[in-house]
C-alpha positions in Angstrom: -9.2 1.2 -18.1 -6.1 -0.8 -17.0 -4.1 2.5 -17.9 -6.5 4.8 -15.8 -7.0 2.6 -12.9 -3.1 2.4 -12.8 -2.6 6.0 -12.8 -5.5 6.5 -10.3 -3.8 4.3 -8.1 -0.3 6.0 -8.3 -1.9 9.3 -8.0 -3.8 8.7 -4.8 -1.0 6.4 -3.3 1.5 9.3 -4.0 -0.8 11.7 -2.3 -1.8 9.5 0.7 1.9 8.7 1.3 3.5 12.0 1.2 0.5 13.6 3.5 0.9 10.9 5.6 4.5 11.1 6.0 3.9 14.8 6.7 1.4 14.9 9.1 2.2 11.7 10.9 5.9 11.4 10.9 5.9 8.0 9.6 6.9 6.1 6.5 5.4 2.8 7.7 6.9 -0.6 9.2 9.9 0.1 7.3 11.1 3.4 7.5 11.3 4.2 3.6 8.8 6.3 1.6 9.3 4.1 -1.3 7.7 1.0 0.0 5.3 2.9 2.2 3.9 4.0 -1.2 4.3 1.2 -3.2 2.1 -1.0 -0.6 -0.4 1.8 -0.3 -0.7 2.4 -4.2 -1.0 -1.7 -4.6 -3.7 -1.9 -2.2 -5.5 0.9 -3.2 -5.3 -0.3 -6.9 -6.3 -3.8 -5.8 -9.3 -2.6 -3.5 -10.5 0.0 -5.9 -10.7 -2.8 -8.5 -12.7 -5.1 -6.0 -14.8 -2.8 -4.6 -18.0 -2.0 -6.0 -17.8 1.1 -7.9 -19.5 4.3 -6.0 -18.8 8.2 -5.7 -17.9 10.6 -8.6 -16.0 9.3 -11.6 -13.2 10.8 -13.5 -12.7 9.8 -17.2 -14.9 6.7 -16.3 -13.2 5.3 -13.2 -14.8 5.5 -9.9 -12.0 6.7 -7.6 -13.4 6.9 -4.1 -12.9 3.4 -3.9 -9.1 3.7 -4.5 -8.8 6.5 -2.1 -10.9 4.6 0.6 -8.8 1.4 0.3 -5.6 3.6 0.4 -6.2 5.6 3.6 -7.2 1.9 5.2 -3.8 0.7 4.6 -2.2 3.9 5.3 -4.0 3.6 8.8 -3.3 0.2 9.3 0.6 0.7 8.2 0.9 3.3 10.7 -1.1 1.4 13.5 1.6 -1.3 12.8 4.6 0.9 13.0 6.5 0.7 16.0 6.8 4.0 17.8 10.4 4.4 17.2 9.7 4.1 13.3 7.2 7.0 13.7 9.8 9.5 14.8 12.9 10.1 12.9 15.9 10.2 15.3 18.4 12.8 15.2 21.5 12.8 17.2 22.3 10.5 20.2 18.7 9.1 19.7 20.1 7.8 16.0 22.8 5.7 17.8 20.3 4.2 20.2 18.3 3.5 17.4 21.1 2.1 15.1 22.0 -0.1 18.2 18.5 -1.5 18.6 18.0 -2.1 14.8 21.4 -4.3 15.1 19.5 -6.4 17.7 16.5 -7.1 15.5 18.1 -8.6 12.4 16.3 -11.6 12.6 12.8 -10.1 13.1 13.6 -7.7 10.1 14.5 -10.9 8.0 11.2 -12.6 8.6 9.3 -9.1 8.4 11.0 -8.9 4.8 9.2 -12.2 4.0 6.1 -11.3 5.0 6.8 -8.1 3.1 7.1 -9.5 -0.2 4.3 -12.0 0.5 1.9 -9.0 1.0 3.5 -7.4 -2.5 2.8 -10.7 -4.3 -0.7 -11.2 -3.1 -1.9 -7.8 -3.8 -0.5 -8.4 -7.4 -2.1 -11.3 -7.5 -5.5 -9.5 -6.5 -4.9 -6.6 -8.9 -4.2 -9.0 -11.9 -6.9 -11.2 -11.2 -9.5 -8.7 -11.2 -8.7 -8.1 -14.8 -8.0 -11.8 -15.8 -11.8 -12.4 -13.8 -13.7 -10.9 -17.0 -11.3 -13.0 -19.6 -13.0 -16.1 -19.1 -13.0 -18.6 -22.3 -16.7 -18.8 -24.3 -18.5 -21.4 -22.9 -17.3 -21.1 -19.1 -18.9 -17.9 -18.1 -22.8 -18.6 -17.3 -25.7 -17.8 -19.7 
Protein backbone atom coordinates (compact mmCIF):
# COMPACT_ATOMS: atom_id res chain seq x y z
CA UNK A 1 0.00 0.00 0.00
CA UNK A 2 2.89 2.36 0.72
CA UNK A 3 3.96 2.58 -2.92
CA UNK A 4 0.40 3.00 -4.23
CA UNK A 5 -0.36 5.67 -1.62
CA UNK A 6 2.83 7.50 -2.55
CA UNK A 7 2.00 7.21 -6.25
CA UNK A 8 -1.53 8.57 -5.78
CA UNK A 9 -0.25 11.44 -3.61
CA UNK A 10 2.45 12.27 -6.18
CA UNK A 11 0.09 12.21 -9.17
CA UNK A 12 -2.69 14.12 -7.41
CA UNK A 13 -0.22 16.62 -5.90
CA UNK A 14 1.43 17.32 -9.24
CA UNK A 15 -1.91 17.68 -11.02
CA UNK A 16 -3.29 20.06 -8.39
CA UNK A 17 -0.07 22.11 -8.28
CA UNK A 18 0.00 22.40 -12.07
CA UNK A 19 -3.71 23.31 -12.40
CA UNK A 20 -3.44 25.82 -9.54
CA UNK A 21 -0.34 27.46 -10.99
CA UNK A 22 -2.04 27.86 -14.37
CA UNK A 23 -5.53 28.79 -13.14
CA UNK A 24 -4.59 31.15 -10.32
CA UNK A 25 -1.09 32.12 -11.44
CA UNK A 26 0.36 31.25 -8.04
CA UNK A 27 3.08 29.02 -6.69
CA UNK A 28 2.24 29.44 -3.03
CA UNK A 29 3.90 31.75 -0.54
CA UNK A 30 7.37 30.63 -1.65
CA UNK A 31 6.79 31.50 -5.33
CA UNK A 32 8.36 28.15 -6.25
CA UNK A 33 6.46 25.44 -8.10
CA UNK A 34 8.62 22.67 -6.60
CA UNK A 35 7.91 23.57 -2.96
CA UNK A 36 4.25 24.22 -3.75
CA UNK A 37 4.09 20.72 -5.21
CA UNK A 38 5.99 19.15 -2.27
CA UNK A 39 3.68 20.65 0.36
CA UNK A 40 0.50 19.75 -1.55
CA UNK A 41 1.73 16.19 -2.17
CA UNK A 42 2.76 15.63 1.46
CA UNK A 43 -0.51 17.05 2.75
CA UNK A 44 -2.46 14.98 0.24
CA UNK A 45 -0.56 11.86 1.28
CA UNK A 46 -0.93 12.42 5.02
CA UNK A 47 -4.54 13.56 4.84
CA UNK A 48 -5.48 10.81 2.44
CA UNK A 49 -4.10 8.22 4.83
CA UNK A 50 -5.78 9.58 7.95
CA UNK A 51 -9.22 10.32 6.49
CA UNK A 52 -11.68 7.46 6.39
CA UNK A 53 -11.58 5.95 2.88
CA UNK A 54 -14.54 6.94 0.72
CA UNK A 55 -15.37 7.20 -2.95
CA UNK A 56 -14.14 5.06 -5.82
CA UNK A 57 -10.95 3.07 -5.56
CA UNK A 58 -8.07 2.63 -7.95
CA UNK A 59 -5.92 -0.49 -7.43
CA UNK A 60 -7.38 -0.84 -3.94
CA UNK A 61 -6.70 2.75 -2.84
CA UNK A 62 -9.54 5.17 -2.15
CA UNK A 63 -8.15 8.21 -3.98
CA UNK A 64 -10.88 10.77 -3.18
CA UNK A 65 -9.49 11.60 0.31
CA UNK A 66 -6.10 12.31 -1.30
CA UNK A 67 -7.79 14.65 -3.79
CA UNK A 68 -9.88 16.41 -1.13
CA UNK A 69 -6.88 17.05 1.12
CA UNK A 70 -4.72 18.22 -1.80
CA UNK A 71 -7.34 20.71 -2.95
CA UNK A 72 -7.84 21.89 0.64
CA UNK A 73 -4.10 22.55 1.04
CA UNK A 74 -3.89 24.31 -2.33
CA UNK A 75 -6.77 26.59 -1.31
CA UNK A 76 -5.13 27.27 2.04
CA UNK A 77 -1.75 28.08 0.48
CA UNK A 78 -3.34 30.32 -2.14
CA UNK A 79 -5.24 32.20 0.56
CA UNK A 80 -2.03 32.59 2.60
CA UNK A 81 -0.04 33.87 -0.38
CA UNK A 82 0.49 37.64 -0.37
CA UNK A 83 -1.04 39.27 -3.47
CA UNK A 84 2.35 40.33 -4.81
CA UNK A 85 3.42 36.67 -5.07
CA UNK A 86 0.30 35.66 -6.97
CA UNK A 87 1.27 37.45 -10.14
CA UNK A 88 4.56 37.07 -11.91
CA UNK A 89 6.11 40.52 -12.16
CA UNK A 90 7.68 41.76 -15.39
CA UNK A 91 9.88 44.76 -16.16
CA UNK A 92 9.58 47.67 -13.73
CA UNK A 93 7.28 45.65 -11.50
CA UNK A 94 10.00 43.03 -11.13
CA UNK A 95 12.47 45.66 -9.86
CA UNK A 96 9.95 46.93 -7.31
CA UNK A 97 9.26 43.38 -6.16
CA UNK A 98 12.99 42.69 -5.76
CA UNK A 99 13.45 45.86 -3.65
CA UNK A 100 10.48 44.95 -1.47
CA UNK A 101 11.80 41.42 -1.08
CA UNK A 102 15.14 42.73 0.18
CA UNK A 103 13.29 44.48 3.02
CA UNK A 104 11.61 41.26 4.11
CA UNK A 105 14.65 39.04 4.61
CA UNK A 106 14.02 38.56 8.34
CA UNK A 107 10.36 37.71 7.74
CA UNK A 108 11.33 35.15 5.13
CA UNK A 109 13.87 33.56 7.46
CA UNK A 110 11.19 33.04 10.10
CA UNK A 111 8.81 31.78 7.44
CA UNK A 112 11.43 29.28 6.31
CA UNK A 113 11.59 27.92 9.84
CA UNK A 114 7.83 27.42 9.86
CA UNK A 115 8.01 25.89 6.39
CA UNK A 116 10.48 23.24 7.55
CA UNK A 117 8.42 22.63 10.67
CA UNK A 118 5.40 22.06 8.40
CA UNK A 119 7.36 19.60 6.25
CA UNK A 120 8.53 17.67 9.33
CA UNK A 121 5.03 17.54 10.84
CA UNK A 122 3.52 16.32 7.55
CA UNK A 123 6.21 13.64 7.28
CA UNK A 124 5.49 12.54 10.86
CA UNK A 125 1.77 12.29 10.03
CA UNK A 126 2.53 10.08 7.04
CA UNK A 127 5.01 7.86 8.88
CA UNK A 128 2.78 7.77 11.95
CA UNK A 129 -0.09 6.33 9.95
CA UNK A 130 2.03 3.48 8.66
CA UNK A 131 3.52 2.86 12.13
CA UNK A 132 0.05 2.91 13.71
CA UNK A 133 -0.65 -0.61 12.47
CA UNK A 134 2.74 -2.01 13.47
CA UNK A 135 2.10 -2.32 17.21
CA UNK A 136 4.00 -5.06 19.06
CA UNK A 137 2.06 -8.10 20.25
CA UNK A 138 0.17 -7.58 23.48
CA UNK A 139 -0.18 -3.80 23.16
CA UNK A 140 -3.10 -3.71 20.74
CA UNK A 141 -6.58 -4.47 22.20
CA UNK A 142 -8.32 -7.79 22.10
